LOLUMBA-279745 format. One line per field, with one value per residue: residue number from 0; x, y, z of N, C-alpha, C in turn; residue in three letters. Coordinates in nm, 2 decimals. Example, Ala and Ser with C-alpha at 12.3 -4.5 7.8 and 13.67 -1.06 7.14 Angstrom:
pos <- c(0	1)
n_c1 <- c(1.32	1.28)
n_c2 <- c(-0.57	-0.22)
n_c3 <- c(0.78	0.71)
ca_c1 <- c(1.23	1.37)
ca_c2 <- c(-0.45	-0.11)
ca_c3 <- c(0.78	0.71)
c_c1 <- c(1.32	1.29)
c_c2 <- c(-0.33	0.00)
c_c3 <- c(0.78	0.79)
code <- c(ALA	SER)
END
This chain:
pos <- c(0	1	2	3	4	5	6	7	8	9	10	11	12	13	14	15	16	17	18	19	20	21	22	23	24	25	26	27	28	29	30	31	32	33	34	35	36	37	38	39	40	41	42	43	44	45	46	47	48	49	50	51	52	53	54	55	56	57	58	59	60	61	62	63	64	65	66	67	68	69	70	71	72	73	74	75	76	77	78	79	80	81	82	83	84	85	86	87	88	89	90	91	92)
n_c1 <- c(0.71	0.62	0.34	0.27	0.33	0.14	-0.10	-0.10	-0.10	-0.35	-0.52	-0.49	-0.59	-0.86	-0.92	-0.88	-1.08	-1.06	-1.12	-1.39	-1.42	-1.31	-1.39	-1.39	-1.12	-1.03	-1.14	-1.02	-0.75	-0.76	-0.79	-0.91	-1.17	-1.12	-0.84	-0.76	-0.86	-0.70	-0.45	-0.51	-0.55	-0.30	-0.27	-0.36	-0.16	0.07	0.21	0.50	0.56	0.46	0.64	0.87	0.82	0.81	1.08	1.22	1.50	1.57	1.49	1.69	1.74	1.58	1.32	1.12	1.12	0.92	0.58	0.26	0.06	0.16	0.16	-0.11	-0.25	-0.11	-0.17	-0.44	-0.46	-0.56	-0.42	-0.14	0.10	0.10	0.10	0.36	0.50	0.43	0.52	0.80	0.84	0.78	0.98	1.20	1.19)
n_c2 <- c(0.06	-0.06	-0.01	-0.16	-0.42	-0.43	-0.42	-0.66	-0.83	-0.75	-0.83	-1.11	-1.16	-1.10	-1.29	-1.53	-1.52	-1.40	-1.13	-0.94	-0.73	-0.41	-0.21	-0.34	-0.39	-0.13	-0.04	-0.21	-0.13	0.13	0.34	0.52	0.41	0.50	0.53	0.26	0.17	0.32	0.20	-0.06	-0.03	-0.05	-0.31	-0.31	-0.25	-0.34	-0.66	-0.67	-0.41	-0.41	-0.59	-0.44	-0.23	-0.37	-0.43	-0.20	0.01	0.06	0.36	0.54	0.79	1.11	1.20	0.98	0.97	0.86	0.84	0.73	0.89	0.96	0.72	0.65	0.75	0.60	0.34	0.33	0.34	0.14	0.01	-0.18	-0.13	0.15	0.21	0.14	0.33	0.56	0.50	0.50	0.77	0.89	0.78	0.89	1.15)
n_c3 <- c(0.28	0.52	0.50	0.28	0.36	0.57	0.42	0.30	0.52	0.64	0.43	0.45	0.71	0.66	0.46	0.60	0.78	1.03	1.07	0.95	0.77	0.63	0.80	1.05	1.08	1.09	1.33	1.51	1.48	1.55	1.36	1.08	0.85	0.60	0.60	0.62	0.37	0.20	0.26	0.18	-0.09	-0.20	-0.27	-0.52	-0.69	-0.95	-0.93	-0.94	-0.86	-0.60	-0.48	-0.51	-0.33	-0.09	-0.06	-0.04	0.04	0.38	0.55	0.76	0.89	0.88	0.65	0.46	0.11	-0.04	-0.01	0.12	0.01	-0.24	-0.37	-0.40	-0.64	-0.83	-0.76	-0.81	-1.08	-1.34	-1.54	-1.56	-1.69	-1.72	-1.45	-1.39	-1.54	-1.40	-1.15	-1.20	-1.26	-1.01	-0.85	-0.97	-0.89)
ca_c1 <- c(0.72	0.53	0.20	0.25	0.32	0.01	-0.20	-0.09	-0.15	-0.50	-0.59	-0.48	-0.69	-1.00	-0.93	-0.89	-1.20	-1.03	-1.20	-1.49	-1.41	-1.22	-1.44	-1.34	-0.97	-1.01	-1.17	-0.91	-0.63	-0.78	-0.77	-1.04	-1.19	-1.06	-0.70	-0.75	-0.88	-0.58	-0.35	-0.55	-0.53	-0.16	-0.28	-0.40	-0.04	0.13	0.29	0.64	0.57	0.44	0.76	0.97	0.78	0.85	1.22	1.29	1.60	1.52	1.54	1.72	1.73	1.51	1.19	1.11	1.07	0.81	0.48	0.14	-0.02	0.22	0.13	-0.25	-0.29	-0.05	-0.24	-0.58	-0.45	-0.58	-0.32	-0.01	0.21	0.09	0.14	0.51	0.55	0.41	0.62	0.93	0.84	0.78	1.11	1.30	1.18)
ca_c2 <- c(-0.08	-0.10	-0.01	-0.27	-0.54	-0.42	-0.45	-0.81	-0.89	-0.73	-0.92	-1.25	-1.16	-1.11	-1.42	-1.64	-1.50	-1.34	-1.01	-0.95	-0.62	-0.30	-0.14	-0.41	-0.37	0.01	-0.03	-0.28	-0.05	0.27	0.43	0.54	0.31	0.56	0.50	0.12	0.16	0.37	0.10	-0.18	0.01	-0.09	-0.44	-0.29	-0.23	-0.45	-0.75	-0.63	-0.29	-0.45	-0.64	-0.33	-0.16	-0.45	-0.45	-0.07	0.03	0.13	0.50	0.55	0.93	1.20	1.16	0.89	1.05	0.79	0.84	0.67	0.98	0.96	0.59	0.63	0.76	0.49	0.21	0.34	0.32	0.00	-0.04	-0.20	-0.06	0.29	0.22	0.13	0.46	0.66	0.46	0.55	0.92	0.92	0.73	0.98	1.28)
ca_c3 <- c(0.30	0.63	0.45	0.19	0.45	0.64	0.33	0.28	0.65	0.65	0.34	0.51	0.82	0.60	0.39	0.70	0.86	1.16	1.07	0.84	0.67	0.65	0.92	1.17	1.09	1.13	1.47	1.59	1.46	1.59	1.24	1.00	0.74	0.48	0.60	0.58	0.23	0.14	0.27	0.10	-0.23	-0.24	-0.33	-0.66	-0.76	-1.02	-0.84	-0.93	-0.78	-0.46	-0.44	-0.49	-0.21	0.02	-0.05	-0.04	0.14	0.50	0.58	0.91	0.93	0.79	0.59	0.34	0.00	-0.09	0.09	0.08	-0.07	-0.37	-0.42	-0.42	-0.78	-0.91	-0.73	-0.87	-1.23	-1.36	-1.64	-1.49	-1.77	-1.68	-1.31	-1.39	-1.58	-1.29	-1.04	-1.24	-1.24	-0.87	-0.80	-1.02	-0.83)
c_c1 <- c(0.63	0.38	0.17	0.24	0.19	-0.10	-0.21	-0.15	-0.30	-0.57	-0.60	-0.58	-0.83	-1.02	-0.95	-1.01	-1.18	-1.10	-1.29	-1.47	-1.32	-1.26	-1.39	-1.19	-0.95	-1.04	-1.06	-0.78	-0.64	-0.75	-0.90	-1.05	-1.12	-0.91	-0.68	-0.77	-0.76	-0.47	-0.38	-0.54	-0.39	-0.17	-0.32	-0.28	0.00	0.21	0.44	0.66	0.55	0.57	0.87	0.94	0.83	1.00	1.29	1.40	1.54	1.58	1.56	1.70	1.66	1.38	1.21	1.06	0.95	0.70	0.35	0.06	0.03	0.19	-0.02	-0.29	-0.23	-0.13	-0.38	-0.58	-0.46	-0.49	-0.19	0.11	0.21	0.13	0.30	0.57	0.54	0.50	0.76	0.94	0.85	0.92	1.22	1.30	1.22)
c_c2 <- c(-0.14	-0.11	-0.13	-0.40	-0.54	-0.46	-0.60	-0.88	-0.87	-0.82	-1.07	-1.26	-1.18	-1.25	-1.54	-1.63	-1.45	-1.21	-1.02	-0.85	-0.51	-0.22	-0.21	-0.39	-0.23	0.02	-0.09	-0.20	0.09	0.37	0.44	0.43	0.37	0.52	0.35	0.10	0.21	0.26	-0.02	-0.15	-0.03	-0.23	-0.43	-0.27	-0.35	-0.53	-0.71	-0.50	-0.31	-0.50	-0.54	-0.25	-0.24	-0.46	-0.31	-0.06	0.11	0.27	0.51	0.69	1.01	1.14	1.07	0.97	0.99	0.78	0.77	0.76	0.98	0.83	0.57	0.64	0.65	0.37	0.22	0.34	0.17	-0.07	-0.05	-0.13	0.09	0.31	0.22	0.26	0.56	0.63	0.52	0.70	0.96	0.89	0.83	1.11	1.28)
c_c3 <- c(0.41	0.58	0.36	0.27	0.53	0.55	0.31	0.41	0.66	0.55	0.39	0.62	0.77	0.54	0.49	0.79	1.00	1.18	0.95	0.73	0.71	0.78	1.05	1.19	1.14	1.28	1.56	1.59	1.50	1.48	1.17	0.89	0.61	0.48	0.57	0.43	0.15	0.14	0.18	-0.05	-0.29	-0.31	-0.48	-0.75	-0.84	-0.92	-0.83	-0.85	-0.63	-0.40	-0.42	-0.36	-0.09	0.05	-0.07	0.07	0.26	0.52	0.73	0.96	0.83	0.74	0.47	0.23	-0.06	0.02	0.03	-0.01	-0.22	-0.44	-0.46	-0.57	-0.87	-0.89	-0.80	-1.02	-1.26	-1.46	-1.57	-1.56	-1.73	-1.53	-1.31	-1.44	-1.47	-1.18	-1.08	-1.23	-1.10	-0.81	-0.85	-0.95	-0.69)
code <- c(THR	ARG	TYR	MET	ALA	LEU	ALA	ILE	TYR	TYR	GLU	ASP	LEU	ILE	ARG	GLN	GLY	HIS	VAL	HIS	ASP	TYR	ALA	GLU	ILE	ALA	ALA	LEU	GLY	HIS	VAL	THR	ARG	ALA	ARG	VAL	THR	GLN	ILE	MET	ASN	LEU	ARG	LEU	LEU	ALA	PRO	ASP	LEU	GLN	GLU	ARG	LEU	LEU	PHE	LEU	ILE	ARG	ILE	VAL	GLY	GLY	ARG	ASP	ALA	LEU	CYS	LEU	ARG	SER	LEU	GLN	PRO	ILE	ALA	LEU	GLU	SER	ASP	TRP	ARG	LYS	GLN	ARG	GLU	CYS	TRP	ASN	LYS	VAL	MET	ARG	SER)
END
């Protein structure tokens, strides 16, 4: 959820001209450009999947079963129907 919200926030920063690119976001956030790209890849998800990410139930104790690594291959799939199939597989496991 936090990464999806960050992706939306970063996109707004770029759109509004507060930052110029991913490299500038990475420098400001003290992370690598690769990490910013991974976060921004979430914007490639189908809109309904982005919404689901934003409204996932908060995990209070223990580890979250859903991680950025498991979302990357889904986000990089250009067919939203296939994204939804992959999402369902990940959510079932």
